[in-house]
C-alpha angles and dihedrals in degrees: 000000000000116000110261105246122218092206095116092051090050092051091049091049090060099249120160105239130191125207148160142223119245112205111143093093091235119121092204088059089052090051092049089053091048094049090053086074106254118160092224141005128197119215100217113217093161098065104000128101095245128087135211089268090067095042098094092056090051091051091050090050094051096042089056089062100047093244112133109255112223131171136214103202124218091249141003095251118133093241094051093050092043092049092055091050093045089055089056109267113161089220146339135246108214116205135199102025122135112170135060091240092054090050094047089054092050092048088057089059090059095055134069116230138313088028092043146346102264109139114253108235109152095181090070122093090248090049094051102264090266094307097102121079122227089249089061097053093097088065089063089055090052093055100046113102119216118208117183122191126230105209106148142046089249091056089051090052090053096041096107094054093041092051091056093059113110108243095034103111101163135024103206121197117219098204098195095050093041094050092048091047089053092051093247101099113199093350095129093161094053113122092236091053092048089050089053091052091050090050092054092048092048091050091052095046092050092050095042093245132127125259114218137187141172115239127192097230135327100286092094096036099101091049093052094045088054089051088058106260113145106165099064131175112208099193142293141276091248092050093050093049089052093045092049094047093049092046091052093049092047092050092047092047090052092051091047091054092047091050092048091049091052090049090053091048092050091049092048092049091053095053 
C-alpha cells in the first residue's frame, strides 16, 4: 500500500511547503528530487515527457523518499483524475479550469460517494489494495489534497468563489499561462500581473486556503513568500538538468578561452 501522506493536513495547518515538478518521465529523476528534501513533488502528465503508463513507477520512487507524491493529469476528465488517485497519488493538481462550476465538478472527481463521484475500487493502491473496509473509505477522502490552477484572467476574477469551495485546498498560479492570458507574456513584474497575484492570495487567505505558485528558481522566493504564497514550486527536474548543463558548458568555455589566451601570450613572448 502507498504510504498515507499528511500533505493535506499540513496545507490545512498553514505550513509553508516547497515542492517541484517532475516531468522528465524518469523515475530515478523523481527519486532524486524527492531525496533533495522537498515537501511535495508533482508528476506532470500535462506537459511532461512521461505518460500514465510510467506513473506508478514515479509514485513508488517519490513515496520511498517521504516526499508527497502528487499528479497533474493530462486532462481534467473524471477517468484521468480517478486513475491518478487509484494508482496512489496523495492528491491532484487540476489545470485549465476557470469557473466555480467547473471546479465543483472536478472536486467531485476527487471524492468517493456520497461526497463525490470517484469510482469505488478498493483493490487499487489508492483504495487500499483490499486492506481498507468500506466504512473507512471516507478517511481517504479526508486525506486527498485538491490543487486547482489559476491560469487565466477569468480564473483570477472567480478566485474568491473558487477558494470557498470545500475540497479546494490550494489555488496554484501558473505564471506563464496567466501572463499570456492577460496579454503581458512573461512580464511577471508588471503591475497588472502583481495585482492578479495579490487577488489570488487575498481570496485564499479569506477562505482559509493556501495560495501556490511556480517560481523559476529561488531569486524571487522571498518576494512571493512576503506576498503570502505558501505552497511554492521552486522549479523542475528538466529545468535543473538544463541549468546545470548550461552552467558546466559556460564554465568550460571560459576556461578554454583563458587557456587559449595564455597559449597565445606564451607564443608571442617566444617570438
